C-alpha positions in Angstrom: 207.0 -38.3 91.1 204.5 -39.9 88.7 201.9 -37.4 87.4 198.7 -38.6 85.7 196.4 -36.8 83.3 192.7 -36.3 84.2 191.9 -39.1 81.7 194.2 -41.5 83.4 192.9 -40.7 86.8 189.3 -41.0 85.6 190.0 -44.4 84.0 191.9 -45.8 87.0 189.5 -44.5 89.6 186.2 -45.1 87.8 185.2 -41.5 88.4 184.1 -39.2 85.6 186.1 -36.2 84.5 183.3 -33.8 85.7 183.3 -35.4 89.1 187.1 -35.1 89.4 186.9 -31.4 88.5 184.1 -31.0 91.1 186.1 -32.8 93.8 189.0 -30.4 93.0 186.7 -27.4 93.2 185.6 -28.6 96.7 189.2 -29.1 97.8 188.9 -32.9 98.1 191.7 -33.5 95.6 194.4 -31.2 94.1 196.2 -31.0 90.8 199.1 -29.2 89.4 199.0 -27.4 86.0 201.3 -27.8 83.1 202.6 -24.9 81.1 199.6 -25.5 78.8 197.2 -25.3 81.8 196.4 -29.0 81.8 195.6 -30.8 85.0 198.1 -33.4 86.3 197.5 -35.4 89.4 200.0 -37.2 91.7 199.4 -41.0 91.7 198.5 -40.8 95.4 195.4 -38.9 94.3 193.9 -42.3 93.4 193.9 -43.3 97.1 192.3 -40.0 98.1 189.6 -40.5 95.5 189.0 -44.0 96.9 188.7 -42.5 100.3 186.1 -40.0 99.1 184.1 -42.7 97.2 184.2 -45.1 100.1 183.0 -42.4 102.5 180.2 -41.4 100.0 179.1 -45.1 99.8 178.5 -45.2 103.5 176.3 -42.1 103.3 178.7 -39.2 104.2 178.2 -35.9 102.6 181.0 -34.2 100.7 181.1 -31.6 103.5 181.7 -34.3 106.1 184.4 -35.8 103.8 186.1 -32.5 103.3 186.1 -31.9 107.1 187.7 -35.3 107.6 190.4 -34.7 104.9 191.1 -31.3 106.3 192.3 -33.0 109.5 195.2 -34.7 107.7 198.6 -33.0 107.9 199.5 -31.0 104.8 196.5 -32.4 102.9 198.3 -35.7 102.5 196.6 -38.9 101.3 194.8 -40.9 104.0 196.5 -43.9 105.4 194.9 -47.0 106.9 195.4 -45.5 110.3 193.7 -42.3 109.2 190.7 -44.3 107.9 190.4 -46.2 111.2 190.4 -42.9 113.2 188.0 -41.1 110.9 185.6 -44.1 110.5 185.4 -44.3 114.4 184.3 -40.7 114.5 181.6 -41.4 111.9 180.3 -44.5 113.8 177.5 -42.7 115.8 176.2 -41.0 112.7 176.2 -44.2 110.7 174.5 -46.1 113.6 171.7 -43.5 113.5 171.5 -43.8 109.8 171.2 -47.6 110.1 168.4 -47.2 112.7 166.5 -44.8 110.4 166.9 -47.3 107.5 165.6 -50.1 109.6 162.6 -48.1 110.6 162.0 -47.3 107.0 162.3 -51.0 106.0 159.9 -52.1 108.8 157.3 -49.5 107.7 157.9 -49.7 104.0 154.8 -51.8 103.2 152.5 -49.4 105.1 153.0 -45.7 105.8 156.2 -43.9 105.0 155.4 -41.5 107.9 155.4 -38.3 106.0 152.0 -37.0 107.1 151.0 -36.4 103.4 147.4 -37.9 103.7 147.9 -39.2 100.1 147.3 -42.9 101.0 144.0 -44.3 102.2 145.8 -45.6 105.3 147.1 -42.1 106.2 143.7 -41.4 107.7 144.4 -44.1 110.2 148.0 -43.1 111.1 147.6 -39.4 110.8 144.0 -38.3 111.2 143.4 -34.6 110.4 147.1 -34.2 109.5 148.0 -33.9 113.2 151.6 -34.9 112.4 152.2 -31.7 110.5 152.8 -30.0 113.8 156.0 -32.2 114.3 157.6 -30.7 111.2 158.4 -31.6 107.6 159.4 -34.9 106.2 159.0 -38.5 107.4 158.6 -37.7 111.1 157.4 -41.3 111.9 160.9 -42.5 111.0 162.7 -40.2 113.5 164.2 -41.7 116.7 161.6 -40.1 118.9 158.6 -41.2 116.8 155.9 -42.8 118.8 
């Protein structure tokens, strides 16, 4: 079994040492320790890191990624079949995120829908800050916005 140092893993994965330690604290990757208490990673950890980074790039939180990795037997490295199964389960969430981004894009040159009254046009979209009753954030960008 080939074991790699944290420096080798960082260089090959393109992920900083601090992020690798953070991933390990969160249970996303694992290392073994040498007699001198130095971290060593199995080479397969590179695939696990690639899985984490890919999932992050599509907008998944580390909690969602950890939940997905926890479904793998004995915390093994994800296979292509695993990725297909897990990515199918994320599809509805990603579709919702895409819709939200499209609404943001379509309203980007006008109001961002936050109800802040900071722009001159907010008086037209949100007179008397009536949107505040709908809750915090960019409520005009939510699916039920009307």
